[in-house]
Each structure stands twice: as C-alpha cells, then as structure tokens.
N, C-alpha and C positions, 0 to 999 in steps of 0.2 A: 690141741686145736688140729683138726684134719679139714683140709679143703680138698674136696673131690668135685670133679665136673665144673670147675669155675671157669667162666669165660669173662675175658676182659676185651675192651676195645683195642684196636691196633695201636693207637695213640699211647697206651700205656706199657708198651714194650720198651725194656731199657737195653740199649744198644741195638745192633743189627740182628735181623732174625736168625742167621746162621752163625752167631757170634757167643751163643750162651756159655760155652766153657771158658771163652776169652774173658767175658764179664765176670765169671766166678774167679778166674785167676787173677784178675786186675785188682782184687781186693786182698790178695794173699800177702803182697809186699807190705802194704801198709799195716796189716794185722801182725805181721812179724817184727816189724819196726816198733810198733806199739808194746808188743810182748817184751822186746828188749828193753825198751825204755822203763817198763814197770820193773823188770828184773833188776836193773841198773839202779833204780830209786830204792828197791827193797834191799839191795846189797849195801848201798850207802847208809840207809838207815841203821842196819845192823852194825856195820863198822863205826859209825859215829857213837851208837850206845856203847859198844864194847870199848872204843878209845875213851870215852868220857869215863866209864867204869875203871879201866885200869889206870887212869892218871890219878884217881882219887882214892881208890881202895889200897890200903896199906897193910903189909905184913912187915914186922919187925921194923917199923917206922920208914919203910921205903915203899914207894908206889910199886904195885906189882907190873906196872907197865915198864919198868925200868929192867925187866929181864927179857932177855932176847926169846925165851921160850914163848912168851906172849907178844912182844913187839914185832918179832919177824913174821909170823904168820898174819898178823893184822896188816903189816906192810905189803905182804904179798897179796893179800886180799884186795887192798887199795889198788895195787898195780892192775890186778885182774879186771876189776870194775871199770877202771879208767880205760883200759884197752878195749872191753866191751862197748863203753860209751863212745869211744871214737869210731869203731866199726858202725854202730848205730848211726852217728851223725853222717858217716859216709854213705850209707844205705839211704838215708832220708834225702841227702843231697842229690844222689843219682836217680832216686824215685822223682824228685821234684824237677830235675832236668829232662825227664822222660826216657832215660836210659833203662828199658825194662830189663835187659839181662844183667846188667851191672847191679841194679837194684836188687833182683831176685838173688843173685850170688851173695851179695852184702847183706841182704836182710836176714837170709838164712844163716850166715857165718855170726851176724850179730845176735840174733836170737839163740844160737847154740851158746856163743861166748859168755853171754849176758846170763842165761840160764845157769850155766856151770858154776859161774863166778859167784851168782847170788846165792846158790846152795852152799858153797864153801864159806861164803862170807857169813852167812847166818849160823852155820855150824860152828865156825870159829868164835862168833860172838857168844853163842851158848857156852862153849868150852871156856872163854874167857871170864864169863861172869860166873861159871860154876852153877850150882843150884839157883842162884838168883836168875840165870838166864832162861829158866823155865817158869818164872812167875810172871804174872798178869803185870806186875809193877814196871817192869822194864820194856814190856811190849815185844820183845823178841820171840817168846814162845808162839805167838800167832803167825810169825813169819816162817816157822819151820815148815809147816805144810804148804802155806802159800809158795815158798821158794821152790818147793819140789815140782808144784803146778808148772812153774816156768820152764821145766825140763821136757815136760810131755804135752804142753798146750800152748798154741793151737796146732802144734806139729811136734812130734816126738823127736828127740836126738837122733834116733836111727834114720828117720826119713831125711833128716838134714844131712847126716853123713851120706846117705844114698844120693841126694841131691849133688852135694860136692863132689863126691867121687865120679859121678856120671857127668856132670855139667862142667865143673872147674877143672878136674883132672883128666876128662876124657876116657875114664874107665867104663867096661861094659855095664849095662844095666844089670842090677842084682836082685830085684824084685819083681 
C-alpha cells in the first residue's frame, strides 16, 4: 500500500506537531519489552519440553536427565531465562512509572538478555532431544528460527550494544 499526498484534518494529529520523533520513540520501549516477553516464553517452552523429555527418556534404565551433561546446561538455560524475565519486569515497571530513561535502558537490556537466552535454550532443547528435537512432534523445531528472530527484531543485538555502550556506560557513539 502506498499513501501519497494524503491530507488529514488537524484533529487527526497524534501528539504535538513538532514531536513526531518523540512519538515514534515512545513506542520503542513497549515493543522491546514485548519482544523480551516473547523470547522468555519461547525459552521457557523449550526448557520445559527438554526437561520433560530428559526425565522420561531412559538409557540403560536411567533417565538421561540424571547426567550432568544434560542437567547442567538446562539448569543454566533456566537461570538465564529467569534473569531475562526479571530485567523484562524491571523494564515494564519503569515504563509504567513514566521513567523513560530507565525504561529505555532496561528494555534494551531485557530484549538483549531474553533474545540470547532464548536462542541458547532452544538450541539446548534440540541437543537434549537429539533427532527428536527437530521433529514436529515436540514443537521445538519451529522455535529454532523463531528464537533467532528475537536476536534481530525489532532491534538487533548490535544496536542494543551501541545503546548500552553510549547511554549506560557513557562511551562515544560508534555508529
């Protein structure tokens, strides 16, 4: 769809006349918080599927989840997802309280942490289930590509790192 030369009445204006960029940026924090929430949910889904599988799958009459090679990575994934969830909740609280700077910093950090944790959790779930991790039956295969999206949309990891370096750490702008 293309909209060229469209005129609207003055009362259709969203926000003040000279604040277009501010209106645009006002939507970025909730977008990043929702992206983090989605990634946290995806990570939890993958961990839950993997845990269920390694508890019941037996080799030599022992659940494979009793081996640290499987239990420790899943525990690490669980910790990372929970940490991302806490940062997401902090970002949402700051946003709701009207702290724009705090919300921006936390929303970016939450989006970064959740995206990274989600990718690692989904990857570990596939590894834990072996070949079953890529079948439709367990639902993890669909999360492989979706979890990667959490790293790049709506903002890439690199742009988040730029923001944190410049805004949180006071480093010179690098782009």
